[in-house]
C-alpha positions, 0 to 999 in steps of 0.5 A: 643828466651828467654833472651840472655846471655850478657857478663858482661862489664869487664872494672871495673874489669880490675885492678883485672884481670891484677893483678890476671893474672900477679900473675899467670904468675909470679907463673909459671915463679917461678915454672919453673925457681926456686930459681934464679927467686926470685929477678926478680919476686919481681921486676915484682910484684912491677911493676904489683902493679904500673900498677894496680894503674895506671889502677885504676886512668885511669878508667873512672870517676863516678860510674862503675857497673858490674856483675849485680851490685855485683861489684862497682867502685866508688870514695870510692873504688878507694881511698881505692884500691890505699891505699891498693896497696900502702901498698902492694907495700911498703911491697914488697920494705921493704921485699927485703933485709930481704928476700935476707938475711933470705930466698933467695929462696922464690919466692912465697912470692911476688906472695902471696902478689899479690893474697892477694891484688887481694882479697882486691880489690875485697873486696873493690868493693863488693856490695853484700854478695857473692862478699864480701865473695869471696874477703874476702877468696881470701885475707885471704887464701893468708894471712894464707900461708904468715904468715907461710912462714918461715917453719923452724921457729916454731913461724912462723908456729904457727902464721900461724896455729893460724891465719888459725883456728881463721880465719876459725871460723870468716869466718863461723860466717860471712857466718852464718850472711850473710845467716840470712840476706839473709833469712830475706831480700830475697836478697844478694845485698846491695841495695836490703837489704837496701830496704828490711830492711827499708820497713820491720819495718819502721826504726826498723829492725826485730830481725832476721836481727839484729842477722844476722848483729851481726854475720856479724860484728863478721866476720868484727871485726876479719878481722880488729882485733877489740875487742872482736875478736882481740885474734889472733893479738899479737901472729900472729904479733910476730910470723910471719916474720917481713916484713909480720907483716908490711903487716898485719898491713897495707894493709889488714886493709884497705880492712877490714875497707872498707868492714865494712864501705860499708856494714853498710852504703850501706846495712843498712842505714835504721837501723842506730840506731841498728848497731851504738850501736855495732860499738860504743861498738867495738870502745870503747873496741878496743881503751881501750884494745889498750891503756892498754894492750900495756903498759906491752909489751917488744916485739916491734911487740906485742906492734905494734899489740896492737897499731893497735887494738887501731887504728882500734878502732879510725877508727871505731869512724868515722863509728859510726857517720854514716855520710859523715863526719864520712866516710871521717874521716875514710878514712883520718885516714886509709891513715895516719895510713898506712904511720905511720905504714909502717914507724914504721916497716921500723925502726923495720926491721932495728933492726939487730945485728950480722946478727940476727933480734932483737925485744925487746924494750930494744934493741933500747936503746941509738939509738939517739947516734948511729943512730940519723936520724933513732931515730929522724924519729922513734920518730916522727912516734911514736909521730904521732901514739900517736896523738901529734899535728902538726903531721899527726896522730893528724889530723887523730884523729881530723877528726874522733872525730869531726865527732863523736861530730857532730853526738852527740856521745860525750861520744865516743869522750871523751873516744877516747881522754882519751885512746889516752892520755893513749896510748901516754905513751907506745909510749913515753916509746920507745922514752925515751929508744932511747934518754935517756938510755945508748947506746946498741951495734949499729945496722947493716947499714940500707938498702937503701930501708928501708931508702927510706920508712922511709924518705918518710913516715917520711916527709909525717908525719912531713909536712902533716899540711903544705898542708893537703887539697889534702888528705882531699878533696880526702877523702871527694869526696870518702865519698860522692860517698857512700851516 
């Protein structure tokens, strides 16, 4: 008999299987029990994310590979999966009060977040172009729906539609790039592509391969909302319900950066000089746009959108270095970015007045006098986003700039520091509004789950410099597993 079919080992994909099956079960519970089940599904979804995180920690150490090498679990994947799960779990906690007040009957919300998170985890472990596309689509399709979940709101529906149309376009570009890469290398696996790209031109890639790479990067840039594919970000952030904006700003960004880093470092190490130029351009453009476009914003969610575009630029500075230190910098950056962003959104979600959400920066005026603790933590998170020492955000930038300098990208590091200074202006404007303007009508009391998120992220942010080594060492080990 010819080669017998062997069942692939399913241990490496156990976290994804648990999450996907759990999401399906919760969906059926919601369908049969209807609106009454929304609260319990939310709790179950949170537990499911925790269990998945524990399974990832419990998986045997070292590199696990399955499905003929298209799915890899290494230190890099573990680190970023735990980050993505933390982002999703925190989002579910932060949405709890909002949903209870605004949309008590949407049980699908938690299920969609679970399915999207399954896609993210698939994406983080993808080691070939087909697995990468599957993960990307599973993540994105759930995100399109969740952006438009508030069907009665024109803004939310419009946000979902914009995101869907532009997302479909970017997926098409990514597929076209993948097909070119496959055509010129004869394989979809990252290891095979690396071999073919290095042999083909002895360090210089064929033109077709570079074209494929450019189209792949176009798709990646869209997913992490980097310039020039950032157009959807401000509109979708402003239009989507606020807890969903918080989700967009955190977990999917982790998966997007993971896909960007793994593909470039693992599949194209031999043609570093070609893709380095693209990443440097994208990083500079994103940092500059994030710094300058946010200055005129009056809506805090739009401001956070431009802020996240800028931060993705900073994260890509580490990738541009193309070294272990660079990848370590990217990982440290993403971990700190996710805590700063979720903390800031906890404050934005607490901006309720007379039963309505308010979103203008002017609504924060005099917050230091009406809610001093919230104002203090929010100010610290904003300083951290601006990169003021000794807060966590300073270290995030320090590591990516250090990697860029070691790789000889001096201009990139200098531009990064300059755009950081420009970006500090609009964060400081918010602080000035909270501390020096006349107090507006006070906000409603902050729900306890938002207090918990704000307290934890705020303290992490303030005290990171006291004992940074666990995160730095974990990121270092994760980065080394990629090379």
